[in-house]
Structures are given as structure tokens and as C-alpha cells.
C-alpha positions as MATLAB code, in Angstrom:
seq = 'MKAKPIIRFQLSILLFIIPIIANAQGKEANNWYFGQQAGITFQQGSPPIALTDGITNSPSWTGTACMSDKDGNLLFYSDGVTIWNKNHQVMTNGNNMGTWSTQGAMIVQDPGNENRYYFFNQATTGTPPAPMKLQYSIIDMTVGLGQVVPEKKGVFLYLNVTAHLSAVLHENMNDVWVVGHGLGINNFIAFKITSDSIITQQLVISYAGTSYNFHQGYMKISSDGKWIGVGNYDGLLTELYHFNNATGVVSNQNVVSIPMRAFGVEFSPDNKKFYAHGGYPMLFQYDLSSNDPTEIINSQYLVTNEMFGSGALQLGPDGQIYVGHGGYYLSVIHDPDKKGLLCNFEYEAIYLEGKSYLDGLPVFMQSYMRNPEFTSIQKCSGQPTQFNIVNTNGIDSVFWKFHDPGNAPNDTSTLFAPLYTFSTADTFYVELTAYSGLLHRTVIDTVIIYQTPDPDFGPDTTFCANEPISLPLDAGPGELYFWNGFNPGGQTYYVTSPGQYTVRVLNHGCAGRDTINVIQFPEPIVDTTNTNYNNASCGQPDGDIEGVTYSGAITGMEWKNSSGTTVGTGIDLIDVPAGIYTLYVYYGDSCAIEPIEFEIENNSAPQIMSVTPGEDHCNQGNGRLTIVAVSSLGDPLAYSINGGPFNASNVFTGLNAGDYTVTVMDVNNCTDNYSITLDNIPGPAITGSGTTPEDGY';
ca = [
       2.822    2.905  -10.377;
       4.317    2.459  -13.767;
       8.164    1.961  -14.008;
      10.082    5.142  -14.570;
      13.021    3.857  -16.286;
      16.270    4.032  -14.218;
      17.792    1.873  -16.871;
      20.938   -0.484  -16.604;
      21.680   -1.880  -19.951;
      23.763   -5.091  -20.235;
      22.412   -7.052  -22.920;
      19.053   -5.880  -24.103;
      15.549   -6.616  -25.238;
      13.015   -5.336  -27.528;
       9.999   -4.457  -25.500;
       7.056   -2.772  -26.842;
       4.378   -3.535  -24.331;
       0.979   -3.342  -25.009;
      -2.120   -5.479  -24.455;
      -2.833   -6.413  -27.952;
      -0.530   -8.924  -29.873;
      -1.220   -7.254  -33.328;
       0.526   -4.090  -32.047;
       3.370   -5.197  -29.532;
       5.963   -7.884  -30.306;
       9.280   -7.875  -28.805;
      11.458   -8.679  -31.612;
      10.110   -6.681  -34.824;
      13.158   -4.466  -34.874;
      15.782   -7.228  -34.477;
      17.025   -6.882  -38.309;
      18.163   -3.900  -39.998;
      19.193   -3.402  -43.802;
      20.386   -0.047  -45.105;
      22.807    1.898  -47.220;
      24.680   -0.298  -49.753;
      23.848   -3.931  -48.925;
      24.543   -3.218  -45.300;
      22.870   -4.849  -42.436;
      22.932   -5.952  -38.715;
      20.952   -8.315  -36.689;
      20.215   -8.380  -32.974;
      19.151  -12.215  -33.021;
      22.407  -13.442  -31.618;
      22.292  -10.551  -28.668;
      24.112   -7.274  -28.273;
      26.244   -6.084  -29.755;
      24.538   -6.731  -33.231;
      26.385   -8.968  -35.838;
      26.787   -7.602  -39.337;
      24.844   -8.908  -42.155;
      26.029   -9.092  -45.651;
      23.021  -10.635  -47.451;
      21.015   -7.498  -48.006;
      20.452   -5.887  -51.482;
      19.362   -2.244  -50.606;
      21.325    0.163  -52.593;
      20.079    3.355  -51.148;
      21.296    6.917  -52.337;
      22.748    9.414  -50.022;
      20.373   10.966  -47.459;
      17.799    8.171  -47.863;
      16.811    5.801  -45.226;
      14.835    2.372  -45.090;
      12.178    0.421  -43.156;
      12.378   -3.402  -41.765;
      10.051   -5.641  -40.471;
      10.509   -8.953  -38.514;
       8.204  -11.335  -36.825;
       7.513  -11.565  -33.023;
      10.238  -13.930  -32.680;
      12.644  -11.593  -34.535;
      12.721  -13.532  -37.904;
      12.873  -11.338  -40.813;
       9.700  -10.838  -43.020;
      10.570   -7.895  -45.374;
      12.463   -4.727  -45.710;
      12.275   -1.555  -48.119;
      14.218    1.265  -49.301;
      10.806    3.138  -50.163;
      11.228    2.077  -53.772;
      11.188   -1.624  -53.621;
       9.877   -4.177  -51.039;
      11.996   -7.407  -50.580;
      10.987  -10.585  -48.761;
      13.151  -12.397  -46.281;
      14.614  -14.212  -49.280;
      15.896  -11.038  -50.433;
      13.569  -11.109  -53.455;
      11.001   -8.589  -54.468;
       7.898   -9.193  -52.919;
       4.988   -9.777  -55.087;
       3.840   -6.400  -56.260;
       6.372   -4.816  -54.351;
       8.219   -2.769  -56.950;
       7.662    0.725  -57.986;
       6.297    1.543  -54.429;
       7.146    5.169  -54.165;
      10.259    7.297  -54.035;
      13.305    7.572  -51.980;
      13.189    9.562  -49.026;
      15.056   10.687  -45.660;
      13.058    7.877  -43.567;
      12.529    5.538  -46.470;
       8.876    4.266  -45.060;
       7.108    3.458  -42.149;
       5.766   -0.085  -41.407;
       2.894   -0.561  -39.185;
       1.255   -3.731  -38.187;
      -2.712   -3.640  -38.539;
      -3.932   -3.486  -34.761;
      -6.700   -6.208  -35.655;
      -4.732   -8.516  -37.971;
      -1.390   -9.772  -37.075;
      -0.722  -11.025  -40.635;
      -1.426   -7.457  -42.354;
       0.913   -4.270  -42.436;
       0.492   -0.936  -43.347;
       3.217    0.398  -45.634;
       3.645    4.100  -45.441;
       5.902    6.088  -47.727;
       6.214    9.074  -49.968;
       5.782    9.236  -53.671;
       6.274   11.907  -56.438;
       3.188   13.484  -58.169;
       5.411   14.727  -61.138;
       8.675   16.117  -62.084;
      10.196   18.192  -59.202;
       9.386   20.606  -57.850;
       5.957   18.954  -57.958;
       4.798   18.062  -54.391;
       5.197   14.840  -52.827;
       2.338   12.955  -51.606;
       1.919   10.648  -48.294;
       0.401    7.443  -49.217;
      -0.170    3.752  -48.070;
      -0.194    0.281  -49.197;
      -1.196   -2.963  -47.501;
       0.877   -5.961  -47.440;
      -0.750   -9.284  -46.741;
       1.731  -11.994  -45.286;
      -0.572  -15.111  -45.893;
       0.104  -15.200  -49.511;
       3.415  -16.530  -50.087;
       6.355  -14.758  -48.673;
       3.985  -11.715  -48.584;
       2.280   -9.632  -51.146;
       1.423   -5.954  -51.783;
      -2.524   -6.120  -52.289;
      -2.896   -4.686  -55.639;
      -6.142   -2.655  -54.859;
      -4.416   -1.347  -51.775;
      -1.187   -0.105  -53.124;
      -0.175    3.376  -53.238;
      -3.490    4.884  -51.686;
      -3.524    8.597  -51.324;
      -3.480   10.159  -47.891;
      -2.088   13.484  -48.048;
      -0.353   16.181  -50.654;
       2.560   18.231  -50.408;
       4.683   16.621  -47.468;
       8.179   16.778  -46.222;
       9.857   13.355  -45.905;
       9.354   13.537  -41.918;
       7.436   10.490  -40.837;
       7.101    8.786  -37.616;
       4.740    6.432  -35.965;
       3.809    5.477  -32.077;
       0.965    3.685  -30.182;
      -2.122    5.648  -29.320;
      -2.579    6.094  -25.638;
      -4.976    3.298  -25.543;
      -2.070    0.849  -26.560;
      -3.816   -0.522  -29.191;
      -4.496    2.109  -32.043;
      -1.519    3.655  -33.864;
      -0.756    7.266  -34.764;
       1.078    7.757  -38.107;
       2.296   11.470  -38.146;
       3.725   13.348  -40.897;
       4.693   17.159  -41.957;
       3.574   19.607  -44.435;
       5.643   21.207  -46.889;
       6.092   25.060  -46.731;
       3.625   25.146  -43.848;
       3.768   24.541  -40.164;
       1.323   21.900  -39.854;
       1.666   18.087  -38.630;
      -0.584   15.707  -40.096;
      -1.653   12.762  -37.916;
      -3.635    9.575  -39.041;
      -5.103    6.914  -36.740;
      -4.840    3.326  -37.414;
      -7.613    1.088  -35.975;
      -8.228   -2.508  -35.776;
     -10.917   -1.343  -38.480;
      -8.953    0.773  -40.858;
      -6.994    4.202  -41.164;
      -9.196    6.948  -40.265;
      -8.698    9.306  -43.029;
     -11.982   11.379  -42.782;
     -10.915   12.664  -39.415;
      -7.201   13.360  -39.446;
      -5.635   15.562  -37.056;
      -3.894   18.492  -37.982;
      -1.850   20.660  -35.798;
      -0.440   23.990  -36.733;
       2.838   24.344  -34.341;
       6.390   25.593  -34.458;
       8.087   26.539  -37.920;
       6.942   26.199  -41.617;
       9.321   23.283  -43.117;
      10.574   24.159  -46.641;
      12.925   21.266  -46.989;
      12.510   17.442  -46.985;
      15.707   16.258  -45.440;
      15.960   15.382  -41.853;
      14.307   12.668  -39.344;
      11.402   12.872  -37.381;
      10.904   10.814  -34.360;
       8.067   10.498  -31.765;
       9.305    9.283  -28.330;
       8.432    6.008  -27.462;
       5.978    6.994  -24.541;
       4.179    9.172  -27.290;
       4.863   12.554  -25.512;
       7.443   14.427  -27.277;
       7.995   14.836  -31.335;
      11.389   15.594  -32.304;
      12.375   16.883  -35.832;
      15.377   17.615  -37.479;
      15.257   20.306  -40.281;
      18.631   19.673  -41.863;
      18.656   22.404  -44.434;
      16.510   24.532  -42.314;
      19.352   24.743  -39.901;
      16.926   24.078  -37.096;
      16.034   21.398  -34.776;
      12.727   21.595  -32.745;
      11.045   19.515  -30.114;
       7.169   19.607  -29.581;
       4.893   18.000  -26.863;
       2.749   15.334  -28.410;
      -0.627   13.911  -27.201;
      -0.812   10.147  -28.189;
      -4.589   10.356  -26.920;
      -5.771   12.962  -29.288;
      -2.963   13.018  -32.056;
      -2.589   16.982  -31.368;
       1.007   18.198  -31.509;
       1.118   21.361  -29.002;
       2.309   24.715  -30.019;
       2.990   25.593  -26.419;
       6.686   25.502  -25.097;
       8.095   24.665  -28.410;
      11.905   23.949  -28.055;
      13.695   25.404  -31.095;
      17.343   24.794  -31.419;
      19.359   26.788  -33.747;
      21.416   24.008  -35.250;
      21.124   21.800  -38.092;
      20.168   18.092  -37.558;
      19.781   15.282  -39.875;
      19.211   12.374  -37.420;
      17.324   12.749  -34.188;
      16.451   10.196  -31.405;
      15.161    9.761  -27.732;
      16.643    7.601  -25.184;
      14.959    4.794  -23.864;
      13.491    6.387  -20.759;
      12.555    9.477  -22.988;
      14.510   11.866  -20.717;
      17.245   12.652  -23.136;
      17.161   13.761  -26.757;
      19.787   13.308  -29.415;
      20.427   15.502  -32.559;
      23.183   14.608  -35.152;
      24.248   17.172  -37.799;
      27.676   16.357  -38.394;
      30.964   17.390  -37.291;
      30.952   18.524  -34.462;
      27.310   18.340  -34.055;
      26.170   15.189  -31.954;
      24.447   16.818  -29.205;
      22.572   15.545  -26.087;
      19.681   17.350  -24.537;
      18.027   16.935  -21.275;
      14.356   16.953  -21.250;
      13.631   16.451  -17.608;
      12.903   20.122  -16.861;
      10.373   20.249  -19.632;
      11.190   23.936  -19.940;
      12.257   25.168  -23.447;
      15.242   27.476  -21.987;
      16.692   25.047  -19.744;
      16.649   22.304  -22.296;
      18.462   24.268  -25.020;
      20.911   25.248  -22.155;
      21.465   21.432  -21.238;
      23.342   20.841  -24.332;
      26.200   18.589  -24.296;
      28.550   17.682  -27.057;
      28.780   13.999  -27.056;
      31.768   13.491  -29.088;
      34.598   15.623  -30.909;
      35.247   12.835  -33.282;
      35.045   14.182  -37.024;
      32.431   12.247  -39.096;
      29.609   13.474  -41.270;
      26.014   13.992  -40.526;
      23.790   10.771  -40.425;
      20.772    8.927  -38.975;
      20.258    8.034  -35.303;
      18.264    4.937  -34.353;
      17.728    3.305  -31.098;
      17.942   -0.430  -31.000;
      16.337   -3.128  -29.437;
      19.008   -3.232  -27.012;
      18.489    0.051  -25.671;
      21.364    1.722  -27.315;
      21.465    4.344  -30.014;
      23.256    3.396  -33.100;
      24.939    6.276  -34.860;
      25.408    6.363  -38.914;
      27.997    8.794  -40.236;
      29.269    7.158  -43.535;
      31.636    4.333  -44.235;
      31.816    1.073  -43.112;
      31.103    1.517  -39.273;
      28.256    2.315  -36.770;
      29.099    4.180  -33.687;
      27.020    3.729  -30.690;
      25.970    5.630  -27.644;
      25.695    2.706  -25.205;
      23.924    4.306  -22.349;
      21.443    6.886  -23.781;
      19.769    7.261  -20.381;
      22.687    8.768  -18.686;
      23.843   12.397  -18.642;
      26.743   13.992  -20.427;
      29.892   11.841  -20.594;
      28.097    8.864  -18.906;
      26.087    8.290  -21.975;
      29.257    6.499  -23.131;
      29.680    7.219  -26.847;
      31.872    4.739  -28.788;
      33.270    5.774  -32.169;
      33.158    2.971  -34.960;
      31.906    0.394  -32.581;
      30.319   -1.979  -35.333;
      31.930   -3.116  -38.265;
      29.905   -3.596  -41.316;
      31.922   -6.333  -42.804;
      32.863   -4.219  -45.782;
      29.504   -3.013  -46.682;
      28.802    0.622  -46.723;
      26.534    2.785  -44.695;
      25.623    6.143  -46.496;
      23.199    8.585  -44.669;
      20.071    6.460  -43.443;
      19.160    3.881  -41.092;
      15.975    1.927  -40.834;
      12.929    3.359  -38.887;
      10.641    1.498  -36.843;
       7.583    2.398  -34.965;
       8.999    3.957  -31.976;
       6.782    1.975  -29.670;
       8.616   -1.032  -30.475;
      11.763    0.481  -28.838;
       9.674    1.340  -25.647;
      11.194   -0.171  -22.168;
       9.583   -2.779  -20.439;
       7.135   -1.424  -17.937;
       5.385   -2.757  -14.948;
       2.849   -1.818  -12.576;
       2.301   -2.416   -8.916;
      -0.923   -2.798   -7.059;
      -1.356   -2.521   -3.490;
       1.409   -0.673   -1.487;
       0.666   -1.423    2.132;
       2.649   -2.946    4.559;
       1.730   -6.525    5.633;
      -0.124   -7.077    2.665;
       0.997   -8.661   -0.709;
       1.975   -6.224   -3.554;
       0.776   -7.670   -7.180;
       3.482   -6.847   -9.709;
       2.349   -6.878  -13.351;
       4.281   -6.571  -16.638;
       2.208   -3.974  -18.734;
       2.699   -6.439  -21.697;
       4.560   -9.666  -22.029;
       4.489  -10.052  -25.828;
       7.797  -10.775  -27.069;
       9.494  -11.632  -23.568;
      10.598  -15.097  -23.048;
      11.361  -14.974  -19.567;
      11.860  -12.466  -16.637;
      13.879  -12.047  -13.437;
      12.635   -9.622  -10.438;
      14.844   -8.421   -7.731;
      12.802   -6.644   -5.174;
      16.086   -5.563   -2.997;
      14.116   -6.390    0.155;
      16.874   -6.972    2.760;
      14.594   -8.221    5.447;
      13.716  -11.185    3.198;
      16.844  -11.741    1.404;
      17.654  -14.083    0.018;
      14.251  -14.640   -0.760;
      13.602  -11.527   -2.416;
      13.470  -12.581   -6.044;
      11.136  -14.121   -8.476;
      10.858  -15.525  -11.984;
       6.969  -15.312  -12.666;
       5.615  -12.772  -14.935;
       3.233  -11.580  -12.522;
       4.391  -12.116   -8.829;
       2.516  -11.532   -5.875;
       5.043  -10.167   -3.247;
       4.886   -9.253    0.553;
       7.712   -6.769    1.353;
       9.227   -7.372    4.929;
       8.536   -3.661    6.044;
       7.041   -0.403    5.368;
       9.968    1.348    3.238;
      11.160    2.676   -0.255;
      12.356   -0.351   -2.381;
      14.093   -0.027   -5.809;
      12.410   -2.969   -7.656;
      14.331   -4.326  -10.706;
      12.812   -6.159  -13.610;
      15.165   -7.801  -16.147;
      13.253   -8.963  -19.125;
      14.660  -11.443  -21.753;
      13.785  -11.760  -25.152;
      16.188  -14.128  -27.222;
      19.425  -13.507  -26.450;
      18.872   -9.691  -25.516;
      17.582   -8.512  -22.124;
      16.843   -4.745  -20.720;
      16.533   -3.974  -17.120;
      14.380   -1.316  -15.577;
      14.452   -0.247  -11.790;
      11.364    1.665  -10.436;
      10.784    2.977   -7.035;
       8.094    1.188   -5.026;
       7.128    3.013   -1.739;
       5.534    0.575    0.877;
       3.373    2.411    3.252;
       2.786    1.512    6.896;
      -0.568    0.082    7.220;
      -2.375    1.798   10.381;
      -2.876   -0.562   12.976;
      -5.100    1.196   15.674;
      -5.490   -1.139   18.914;
      -7.996   -0.141   21.522;
      -7.252   -3.282   23.497;
     -10.237   -5.159   25.099;
     -13.622   -3.769   25.529;
     -13.874   -1.498   28.593;
     -16.435   -1.696   31.231;
     -17.686    0.671   33.804;
     -19.875    0.133   36.883;
     -23.020    1.803   37.516;
     -22.964    5.360   38.370;
     -19.216    5.457   37.614;
     -18.259    8.439   35.369;
     -17.054    7.352   31.725;
     -13.875    9.344   30.627;
     -11.834    7.162   28.095;
      -9.607    8.620   25.567;
      -9.156    6.131   22.537;
      -5.917    6.791   20.564;
      -6.078    5.344   16.928;
      -2.298    5.660   16.522;
      -0.485    7.372   13.494;
      -2.111    7.784   10.010;
      -3.386   10.557    7.945;
      -6.886   10.438    7.958;
      -9.280    9.096   10.720;
     -12.809    8.307   10.467;
     -14.823    7.461   13.735;
     -18.043    5.712   13.875;
     -18.380    5.613    9.941;
     -17.677    8.497    8.196;
     -17.129   11.168   10.595;
     -13.998   12.857   10.016;
     -11.933   13.325   13.221;
      -8.220   13.236   14.769;
      -6.172   10.960   16.095;
      -7.901   10.659   19.474;
     -11.272   10.490   20.407;
     -12.678   11.037   23.997;
     -15.637    8.564   25.083;
     -17.927    9.874   27.719;
     -20.937    7.490   27.203;
     -21.297    3.724   26.692;
     -21.464    2.414   23.128;
     -19.542    0.914   20.192;
     -16.645    2.925   18.780;
     -15.055    1.976   15.605;
     -12.312    3.936   13.736;
     -10.815    3.639   10.364;
      -7.422    5.049    9.758;
      -5.854    5.797    6.387;
      -2.270    6.025    5.505;
      -1.504    6.627    1.704;
      -4.387    4.596    0.930;
      -3.736    1.973    3.370;
      -6.535    1.143    5.969;
      -6.598   -0.084    9.228;
      -9.558   -0.395   11.810;
     -10.327   -1.442   15.182;
     -13.647   -1.517   17.073;
     -14.152   -1.227   20.944;
     -17.409   -1.399   23.134;
     -17.479    0.681   26.109;
     -20.117   -0.862   28.542;
     -21.828    0.690   31.634;
     -23.484   -2.196   33.609;
     -26.772   -1.458   35.412;
     -26.834   -1.992   39.076;
     -28.785   -4.754   40.367;
     -31.517   -4.076   43.010;
     -31.321   -5.988   46.263;
     -34.669   -6.247   48.025;
     -34.582   -7.315   51.733;
     -38.192   -6.361   52.594;
     -38.982  -10.171   53.077;
     -35.913  -11.306   54.646;
     -36.672  -14.150   57.322;
     -34.042  -14.641   60.012;
     -33.634  -17.819   61.905;
     -31.598  -17.177   64.875;
     -28.887  -19.948   65.986;
     -29.353  -21.960   69.006;
     -26.451  -20.956   71.452;
     -23.384  -22.002   70.149;
     -24.676  -24.119   67.153;
     -24.358  -23.460   63.478;
     -28.091  -23.628   62.578;
     -28.894  -19.967   61.944;
     -30.180  -19.029   58.764;
     -30.922  -15.800   56.487;
     -33.655  -16.181   54.038;
     -35.762  -14.462   51.490;
     -33.385  -11.765   49.970;
     -34.126  -11.356   46.406;
     -32.770   -9.345   43.628;
     -33.591   -7.853   39.875;
     -31.010   -7.251   37.290;
     -28.056   -9.139   35.893;
     -25.313  -10.226   38.537;
     -22.268  -12.271   38.252;
     -22.056  -13.697   41.619;
     -22.996  -13.156   45.487;
     -20.942  -13.693   48.526;
     -21.492  -13.733   52.317;
     -18.806  -12.824   54.884;
     -18.744  -13.117   58.603;
     -17.230  -10.336   60.864;
     -13.788  -11.499   60.280;
     -14.179  -11.343   56.646;
     -14.065  -15.128   55.979;
     -16.489  -16.219   53.011;
     -19.286  -18.344   54.562;
     -21.711  -18.568   51.620;
     -22.068  -17.731   47.934;
     -25.885  -18.187   47.253;
     -28.879  -16.124   47.693;
     -29.776  -17.725   51.335;
     -27.206  -18.121   53.953;
     -27.755  -21.643   55.618;
     -26.382  -23.173   58.945;
     -24.105  -20.543   60.453;
     -23.946  -19.569   64.042;
     -25.046  -16.382   65.494;
     -23.256  -13.396   64.663;
     -23.016  -10.208   62.184;
     -22.671  -11.325   58.157;
     -22.386   -9.054   55.228;
     -23.798   -9.521   51.780;
     -21.594   -8.635   48.769;
     -23.377   -8.758   45.171;
     -21.299   -8.482   41.997;
     -22.376   -7.464   38.557;
     -20.526   -6.404   35.313;
     -16.823   -6.760   35.587;
     -15.748   -6.644   39.110;
     -18.488   -4.132   40.061;
     -20.505   -4.644   43.471;
     -23.405   -2.864   45.111;
     -23.075   -1.258   48.599;
     -22.578   -4.185   51.299;
     -25.697   -5.303   53.232;
     -25.295   -6.201   56.883;
     -27.307   -8.788   58.556;
     -27.600  -10.264   62.262;
     -28.224  -13.753   63.617;
     -28.712  -14.007   67.312;
     -28.841  -17.004   69.808;
     -32.444  -18.029   70.395;
     -32.027  -19.945   73.732;
     -29.484  -18.112   75.737;
     -30.272  -17.764   79.438;
     -31.218  -14.432   80.597;
     -30.312  -12.703   84.045;
     -33.451  -10.961   85.201;
     -31.713   -9.262   88.411;
     -29.082   -9.524   90.728;
     -29.765   -8.230   94.362;
     -26.834   -7.093   96.282;
     -26.257   -7.592  100.058;
     -23.590   -5.088  100.984;
     -20.564   -5.650  103.018;
     -20.273   -4.248  106.486;
     -17.246   -2.724  107.844;
     -15.007   -4.673  105.047;
     -15.993   -7.853  106.934;
     -16.557   -9.799  103.717;
     -20.207  -10.433  104.685;
     -21.542   -9.211  101.450;
     -24.102  -11.389   99.267;
     -25.463  -11.401   95.763;
     -28.713  -13.102   94.999;
     -29.396  -13.976   91.117;
     -32.523  -14.336   89.397;
     -32.258  -15.815   85.989;
     -34.565  -17.913   83.561;
     -33.869  -20.070   80.564;
     -36.097  -21.235   77.876;
     -34.532  -24.831   78.567;
     -35.663  -24.313   82.251;
     -33.606  -25.646   85.024;
     -30.876  -26.452   86.040;
     -28.697  -23.447   85.591;
     -25.195  -22.696   86.981;
     -23.751  -19.551   88.615;
     -20.499  -18.091   88.744;
     -18.931  -14.809   89.576;
     -15.950  -13.212   88.263;
     -15.061  -16.378   86.206;
     -15.186  -18.762   89.044;
     -16.476  -22.076   89.239;
     -20.097  -22.512   88.590;
     -22.399  -23.458   91.094;
     -25.770  -24.729   91.382;
     -26.966  -21.868   93.909;
     -27.913  -18.625   92.805;
     -26.829  -16.874   95.993;
     -23.276  -15.977   96.709;
     -22.211  -15.013  100.342;
     -19.381  -13.701  102.154;
     -18.366  -11.221   99.431;
     -16.265   -8.351   99.871;
     -17.294   -4.931   98.524;
     -16.155   -4.548   94.842;
     -17.151   -4.978   91.173;
     -18.521   -8.335   90.169;
     -19.562  -10.171   86.781;
     -22.195  -12.552   87.313;
     -22.336  -15.503   84.758;
     -25.305  -17.695   84.520;
     -24.865  -20.770   82.093;
     -27.371  -23.338   80.868;
     -27.076  -27.064   80.097;
     -25.711  -26.084   76.605;
     -23.132  -23.766   77.998;
     -24.809  -20.821   76.840;
     -24.246  -17.740   79.228;
     -25.569  -14.636   80.163;
     -23.415  -11.826   81.938;
     -24.396   -9.012   84.414;
     -22.003   -6.795   85.935;
     -22.749   -5.201   89.492;
     -20.935   -3.422   92.144;
     -21.121   -4.328   95.961;
     -20.706   -1.638   98.209;
     -19.345   -1.430  101.819;
     -21.112    0.021  104.859;
     -18.768    1.416  107.194;
     -18.964    0.980  111.023;
     -19.546    3.608  114.070;
     -17.086    6.521  114.004;
     -15.941    8.490  117.359;
     -15.891   12.040  116.706;
     -14.797   13.661  120.131;
     -17.680   13.962  122.581;
     -20.198   11.789  120.748;
     -20.725    8.902  118.174;
     -21.599    8.642  114.804;
     -23.950    5.813  114.434;
     -23.357    3.364  111.648;
     -25.135    3.821  108.549;
     -28.457    2.454  108.402;
     -28.686    1.713  112.360;
];
């Protein structure tokens, strides 16, 4: 964004900023000669110092034109009739140039040749009231101290013109527009100067505003090429027009017609204020910021009540407006960008060391008075912003203040094109001070650094097989959201299927992006069809489970026993005792298939085939148990009942009726158990006259 001049003036600098050196040099307006041998120079800074070596002797109501080189050294000056070189001698072929006029002449450097200048002025065509013509001459500075090219002296441009004359850069910042006005008609005449020539065949004529029937009064184009202000002194009128510095057209729309006489007119450096000077008490300021004719007229502010006559206004290279009003002094508007009383008018501020100002001041191509401008590229937080001065010609050094508290005191630069990273997203008031010789001018522009979007979906997200996917993605704050390419959407996106999801978030042109992969892992298939079981020997860790297979990607396997202890991590379970084992197969990110249960048995444990009871009689403890058991290991076997000691005999006698647990143990201490109840057979019972026999007898 270009700098909008919120200007603070201290010392100043002439900055006319464009990319071609032939049309933009910083100190061309540093030396002024005018009136009766009066002059001032800005070479030593501001305020200017009076010059007393000039030889102008201009009549009342007439102005001058001056030109210095890019370093501020005087080249030549003129009253419209004669051109003097830097030694104050008549330039070769520099006499009889034309006639005196309100604005004297207009000097424009050739856009294609820095050693050649166009000299525009008026000349009479006969005895008044014969019309005046607009003409040009060419000055060649490569010959001695300069000469007017004989075959290019007084070249006709236009007939019947007023003395109004101004110039400004074309929008392309290379070519130049020179604008005059017709006499007795409401037309503006614009000529374009290019690096090749003056284009006279396609001059631009605009019909706008009021017919001008008088010569006297200044015309100025604002330094940004957007306004034309005209003082029609004898016509008791001051007018403001919109100018298009791309086409040279003066608009007839929204013309501001102020019913007051003005001789001198001028724009403030920021082109937001207009000043018109018609003599006591008519030095007025107008605020142009509304762009509305009625509001502009109603903004009229009387700058001073001092009593002085009419005179010229001219913006200086220090950003202050100099006010002529007759006598031995110039008055000054020190802060012309400021509204009302704050513009700081000072009466008789510059003493001319006894030399006399009459009515005119020198005129310059208005673009020489343009404020320094800078652009800023890239305004996103966390990234460097490139600052560029629109043109550095005439600038000796610079000082930037970025006014960034987060980086202070390291928030300054002396580079012409600094690359600066602001500490945060915020509004900053960037200040550029450009130094030219002993002058400097400061501009402040608002630079907004916008928050760079920073969407963060976190790490890639995974889901197990058959797990429903429901994942909201929040892209964070921003203005525009583009999901998966160019699909516009909102801040939140709901994911319901696996895939890669990308968002690009825009905020005032700042972009952030993030990508997440949503993965749903396929479940591996475990096949137990061909599983082989090697049962364990009783009490020995020699059981195996082999032959389990799987297909698909897995991340691991784990075998656990009945107590939950991990006993294996391979596809086969080797060397474990008899028991129940569970296989866990893992895949993806912490996913697992349904656990599969396996059992390893004891191969050689003895088996109790039968236990034959012999019942107890009358609770006499004469019961018995006869055990039949087999073992793959063969004899001997040991026998026990109810946890008692083991015996070699398989017959237990002298047993009371009751419940018994029979245990058989082989030589490897493997056992088998059998539970049985030994009944009691009661004896005979007397029932009165008879007896009941004992059961079974």
C-alpha cells in the first residue's frame, strides 16, 4: 500500500519519486529567483537562506521559473523573457524568449535525456489585444553552461491562451503532462511529453468549468496528479477540477467553484488541503478530503487576518508553502497538511535581505514537490514485509521507524529497501524519513499486518476395522476455507471416510494450510484350521501350539495364559505347560482382532477307571474302596483318599460311611481324582412283635 502522507515536518526534503532519473530528481527546486533580484535557497536546509545574486527584475503580476540539478546546484532561471545560466549571465540564445506572464514559464526535464529541458512559456502574437500563444523551446545543457537550441526556439503549440500553466507526471511516472488554458473559452489543453518528443498531434482538450476571459492568476496541479486548482483573479473566481493524469482529461463533473478572487493557489504536500490567496483578507484553506464540492466550499478557513496584498503561493522542497505579498519578506504556512489553525501560518517569516518580492514566485513541475512514498509487500504475520521507496532519486539516506513495541529497540532500519518481520499481527504506523542534503521530510503510513491462519489438525488419525469414522476437523479462524483443493467450505469439516484431507485458509490474502491422513486399517484374518496341539507332559512346560496362520498387515502378536501373563509373542506358542492360552493379534494403531482361545492338555496323567465301594455296616467302620486305575507309564501307581498319604495298595478298608476323594499319582507326580460316597447299611430294628431284618439279609 502506498504511503498516505500523515506528514510531520521538521527539516524537509524535495522528493519527486518516480523510477526514471530524467524525470525525478530530489533537489531540482532548491534554488528560487524572483521579483526584483530576490531569491532563496534550500541547499543549507530549512528555513531557506536569502540569495542576493539574482538579476531578475520582473514586473508586477509576473512570475519566474528555475531549475537546479539533481544535487541542488543551480542550472538556470528565467522570467519568461530571458534565460540566465548559473553564473547569472544570459544563456546562449536565451534572450527574447517570450513575454512576461503570471507564471513566467514552465521547465520540464526531457524524460529521455537528463541533459535536455523543455521550456514552456507564452509569447505575444502582435500588439494587444492580439492573442497570446503557448510555445516551447529546448535547452541543451551539454553545450557550455547551456544553450537554447536555435531550431527549437519558440516552437508553436497553441493559440489564444491565458497565462495559466502547470505540469505534472503522467500516471506511468515517466511521461509528463503540461496543461494550459484557452482564453475566452472553458477548455484545458494538455500536451504529453514522452522520452521521444512532445505529442502535439494528439493533444487532449477538455471542456470544463468556466470560460476564462482574463490572464491573471496561477494554475497548479496537485503533486499526485488528481486535482487542478485555478485562480481566476480578475474573474473573481477560484475553481477546482478533477484531473486524470493517465489520460490528461480535466473532468467537468463535481467542479468546485468558489466565488472569490485568487491570484496564488497551491496544494498541501498530502494533496488533502487547497490554499487560495487573493489578498487581504483572502488567504483561505479548503479541505478536499470529502471530495464533495459543497463540503469543500463549506470547509473554508481564513488562515490569517494579517493585512497584505495578493501574491503567489508556492510549495517548497521542505514541505512548507511560501506566501508572497509584496515587500521584503515571504510569509510561510509551516504545516500545510494540518487543518485550520494548526496549519501554522507565520507572517513575514523569511527576510529577503533587502531584495523585493513583487507578486510572483517561481513555478516548478508540481511532481518535484511530491512527498516520499513507499510501498509494503506481504502483510502476513510471521513473514517478512518488504518495504520499497517508490523512487530513491535525490534521497541521500533514510531512516525507518516501524513502531513495533514487540521488537523494540530493534524496530528501525537505515536500508533503502528493508525486509522487516513484525512481532505480531496488528496495526503499525510506519514512519519513513528521507534525507536530501540538509533537508528531510517524514511520512507516516498505516501498515496492517494480518494474522496468518495456522490450521492444525494434529497428527494423522487412525481407526480400527469396522470402527465408525466421525472426525470433525476445525481449521481455525480465517475468512475463506478451501477443502481438498478448490472446494469452498466453512471452518469445520466432518470426516466420515478414510482419506487425505487438506485445507487452505485465507485471511486478507494470508494463507495457511494443513493436511491430515485419516486411516482405517483393514483387519487381518487369522486361520486356525491347521493348528497342531502338542499336549504337555504332566507338570512339564513342553506343550506347543503350532500351525496358526494369518493374512494381512499386523503390528504384533501376544499369547497370554489364564492369569493374563504374557507367555509368547510369536506365531507359535512353544514350551508351555498344560493350560488355557489366549492369542491376541494387533494391527494398525492399537487395534486388535477378537481374542482366540486355545487349550493344551496333559498327555500322560493317570486315569481312574473305576472305584468300587464296599458299604459300611451299622457304622462299624468296615467299609472299603477298591480302585482300578491305568497309566501310560505303567506301574507303580500310588493311591490316596481325602488327601491322605499315598499307598501302593489300590484297596482301602476300615472306612466309615461318607464322601471320599480318591487320588491316583504316577511316578511323575501326575494325578487323577475321583469322588465317591460310601453308604452305611444299618442293622436290624425291633418293631414290637417282630423284627425287621438287616438290609440285604
